[in-house]
C-alpha positions, 0 to 999 in steps of 0.5 A: 722425865715422868714421875714413874721414870724415877722408880727404876733408880730406887732399886739398887741403892737405899741411899742414892739414885743408882742405875738398877743394873748395878744391883748386887746379884753375883750370887744369883748369876746364871750358870749359862752366862758364867760357864766357859764358852767354846773357843772363839765365842765372845761374851760381853756384859750389857746392863742386865744382859750378857751377849754371846757371839759365835766366832765371826758372827755379825748381827744383822742391822735389822731382822726377826728376833726370837724372845724367850720369856719364862718365869724366874723359877724356870729361868735357870733351866731355860737359859741352859737350853737356849745357850746350848741350842745357840752354841750348837747352831752358832746363833748370837743371843742375849741372856739375862744375867741372873734371876735377880735381874729377871725379877727386876725386869719384871718388877711392878715398877719396871719398864713395860716394854722390856719387862720380859726381855730375858733371852733374845736370839738373832737368827741370820735369816728366815730359814733359821728363824723357822728352824729355831722356832720349831726346835725351841718350841719342842724344847721349851713349850711347857714353860710359862712366862709373861707376854712380851709387849710388842711381839707376836706369840708363837703358838702357845709356848714361851717364844715370841717374835718381832722385827727389830733394829740392831743395837747401835742404829738409831734415829730421832723419835717421831717429830724430832729433828736430828740435832745435838743439844736435845734432851731426848734419847735417839731411838732404835732405827729401822732402814726402809728399802729406800735407805731412809731410817724410821723409828722402830715401833716399840708400842706394846702391840705387834706390828710388822713393818709395812715393807717387810713380808711376814714369814710363813712360819708366823702366819698362823700366829698372826691369825690367832692374834687377830681372831675375834673373841668368842664373846664380846667384851662387856666394857668399852674403854674411856681412858687409861688411868695408870699403866704398869708392868703388870697391867693397867687401870682404866676408866670404862663404861658398861657396854649395855648400860653405859654405867661407868666402871673402873677396870683393873687389868693384870697380866700373868707372870708380870708385875712381880712384887717384893715377894715374887707374886705377879699381878694376877695373884694380887688381883685375885687377892684384891677380888677376894677382899672386896667380896669379903667386904661386900656391902660396905660403902667405903669400898667399891663393889665388884661388877664383874671378873673377866679374862680376855686374851690371857689378861685378867680384868676386875671391874668395880663400880666407879667411885664418884668424887675427887681423890684425896690427893687432888682435894688436898692440893686444891685446899692446901693453905701454906702457899703464902703467909696471908693465905696460911693466916686466913685458911690454916685453921679451917684446913687443919679442921678439914684434914682432921675430919678427913682423917677421922672418916678414913679411920672409920673406914679402916675400922670397918675393914678391921671389923671384917678381919682385914688389915690394909698395908698402904694408905695412899691419898691417890687411892682415897676418893672423897664423895660429894657428901664427905664420905670416903671410898678406899679404891685400891685394896691390893695390899689388904691382908688378914689382921694378924699379918705383920709383914710390910706390903710387897707393893706400895708408895714409900711413905704411905705403907705400914712397916713390918711388925705391925698388925691390925689396929697398930698398922692402921694407926701408923697409916693414919698418922702418916696420912695426917702428917702428909695432909698438913705438911707433905714433905717426905721423911726417912728418919726421926730427925727430919720427922722431928723438924716436920712435926715442930713445923706443923705445930708452928703453922697450924692451930692444932691441939697441944702436943699434937706434933709431939704425939705424931713424932712419938708414934711415927718416930719409933718406926722411922728410926727402925727403918733408918737403921735398916737402911744403914744395915743395908749391905750397900754396894762397892762404891759406898759400903756401909761403915761405922761412920754411918751409924750415928747418922740420926744424931748427926741429922738432929744436929744439922737440922737444929743448926739450920733452924737456929736464929743465927746459923753458923754458916762456916760450920754448915758450909764445911759440913756440906762440902765434907758431905760432897767429898764423902759422896765422891767416887772418882774410881767410877767411870760413869759418875763422880758424884751421885745425882738425880736422874735426868732422863729415863736412862741418864744418871751421873756423867760430866754435865753442869746441871746434873753431873760432876761439872756443877758440883765442882763449880759449886765447890769453887764458888764457895771457896772450897778446894777442888782436888786435882783428881776431880778436875782430871775426871771431869776433863777425861770424861768429857773428852772420851764421851762417844756422843757428847751434847754441846750445851751449857747445862747438859754438855761440853760447854758447861764442862769447859766453863767449869774447867776454866774456872778451876784454872785448867784453861788448856783442857777447857779449850780442848773441850770447847774445841770438841764442842765447836763442830756440834754447836752449829747443828744445835736446833734448840734456842735455850739456855740449858742445852741450846744456842743461847747458853752456847753463845753466852759461854763463847762470849765468856771465852772470847773475853778471857782469851781475846779470840775474836772468832768466838765473839763473832760466833756468839754474835751470829747466834744472837742474830739468829735468835733475834729473828726467832724471838721476833717471830714469836715465842719458842715452839714446843718440840716433841720430846724436849722440855716445855720452852718456857722460863729461864733454862728452856724458854725466852727468858734465857735468850733474853739474858744473852741479849742483856749481856750483849747490851752490857758489852756494846751498848747497842739499844737493839739488844735491849729491845730484843731482851724486852721482847723475848722476856715478854713471851714468858711474862705473857704465860704468867698467872697471879693466883688468889694468894698473890703468887705469880707462876708460869704456866708451862702447858700443864702446871703453874710453876714458881721455880727457878728452872722453868717457872716465875722465879727464873724470870727475876734475873733478866727482869731485874737487869732489864729494869736497871736500864728500862724502868717500867712500873708494870714490870716492876710489879711483876718482879715484886710478885716474883719476890712474894712467890719466893716467900712461900711457906711450903715448897716440896723439894729442897733443890736449886732449880726446882725447890726452896734453894732456888727461892732463897737465891732469888730473894738474896739477889733481889735484896729488897725491903723485907727480903733478908728476913724472908731469906732467914725464914727460908733458910730455917725451913731448909731444915725440913730437908736436912739429912746426914751422910756419914756424919755430914750435912746432905740433901735429897734430890728430886722427889726427896727419896734419895740423896743427891749431890748435883747442882740442879736438885741436890747438895751442890745447889743448896750449897750455892744458894746458902752461900749466897744468902750468907754473904758469899756474893757470887752468882749462884749460876753462870751468866745470871747477872749481865754486869761485869764478871765478879772476881773469883771466889778465893778473892772474895774471901 
């Protein structure tokens, strides 16, 4: 998952991550898709689209497709024309279901490659392709629409053509192996003349497959595409800085002088914002604002404006320096107690000075009659001399405009109702709080906790936190009330229980921050919150979670789906309703394309069902996974062979089935050869193969379990060797924090960072003491005491650090755990009066084990003396008794 992949899951629901296709759009459904079809025609809903099929029609496995792209304002008319034409000609087609869906597809945060897929026709052959292009050109030619990425435009109208695979034929993406258990999605596949499958080319530039002849009707279009421009483009690209549905931002150089510039690109009719304006309209407004502010040093000066192939470009001078986001990340002192003690005062002075410089820049804008709607630290550049440059002014408007910006990053925008100086004051307060404590907040209660934490950790002026709370809190309360007033959707309609959410959140935050938290009450509230979120009537999810792939959300899995939540409830001794267990088993049994892994597939479901007392159904799920197990390529704990082998060992002990035990031993032998050859290899499309869940540390856990079972020294040697691969990637920072480098980031977390190494390292040291590795374990302990952690969750957040410190239970760890538990108040939310926590990126609530409330529940239960394993198989010693016996 890239960070922008989460954006699409924010649209349909203001409280939870949700599939965007669940957006409530019934009033805007197109007449063309709801009107009765002729006899024999078939209608099938498919996400944003509705498929219409004539009697007896079979969509070819691959072939030429016609895309019709129009603006939402022209959609109703165009859809009627396309539907009637397809019915008359018996051509299968897909139509976008509503104008709301069309706006969502073209949204500035949507997928670039599907943003213009509003209507698609499937002509049976090239003759019908040519006929349809001619007929529809005459019918639709005047209608404007966005360019369809990866397709060839036919003449000058709204028709585009590409050669594509049919729905259902798929193969691995380039560089991937065809095996279950991987965390990538199969991609649409084309069949070559020799029968082999190759991935369909979905890059945003038209390419005809090398074995396919271009139809004659398209030759003129291809010539037009490749025709040289009348004048050369005055810039040469260096690299893309950001790509969106509406265009992109690029670092470039002037072709004549070599001077660096930044190019802002805008595509007509694409990248729609909340008011329906496209990227070209916004770019024109930004250009006008920059011209209005010409001469100011705090904004970039305009170099040129150009149109090339219908795309609009605004070139501005490149501001030399670091973004405020980069500078703050490098200087931020709250990574350890020692660093905070030494650097917090200096950092606070720096942050206040930067805020004052930004305020001066905003004052200059206001003197020129300009109000900014967003103040994003990624768009603020600090020059070497300390001056600031506001690099993006796409949200700039007149001073008397009090609307919320139509685009912008949540947390950095001015809310509706603020004009001029008041809007700028709000933006500065939000920026300053982010500089001092960058934890997203969505209501007054969380803001109160964060403001208090700022006063506790920084030597700021008296009343500083109260002032931030008073100014920002008023707006936070209004925005929270607006979310409560949201119409909701069928699964979670707004009820009177939602209304006192802010007051309840105050109670939860205070309870967590108390010197002696009332854990039974907190546990009861967390459990009640999980039940309040449950939707057993939905087939796709039992609990809301964080997306785990660009198109993946919910499901039955252990990490991000229902199995992990039910595991957490069981581990803390809470009852699990029979309908939840039935949902889990039924979902796993009917999954048409299941993964077998422990955290992402059937093995995690089988483990959970067995713990819940449903052994027959657990064994049925395990039997379904067995044919898939042998084909798994990945070696890791999360979705690979190590996790599968550990689960087979567990079921072998539980059932006495020696075949399961033998299968686990065979897998261990295969993994032994692998770790002796070197560290796991990075495979395209899969997570970096490092750390507990995806790296050699998880494989070491398997060997440690086998050593405990057999006493064979070779397994201890293998565990030592495997763990060494991940330890070799660890780095100790100046503040003493130990992190694991995954190729891009230095990570401290349980998931793929240094925190997850604590469990196999602790087990290894029990049998093989080593001063060097004991020092590494101490460094992990120190790392888990960090003051600042952005996310709350178990696998990539503060809850994971609590779990590690609780398990190590060394000198000073219990006091450190108490501090970390109190800091969980930073993230506390309320759902229908119960304690809840946000998922990854902190902008929506989540129930799942990996990122949400279930993982927090496990970590806190462990911290308050529950005594169970936070995650399965972390302790290779004897399996602990069931949760109900522990209580």
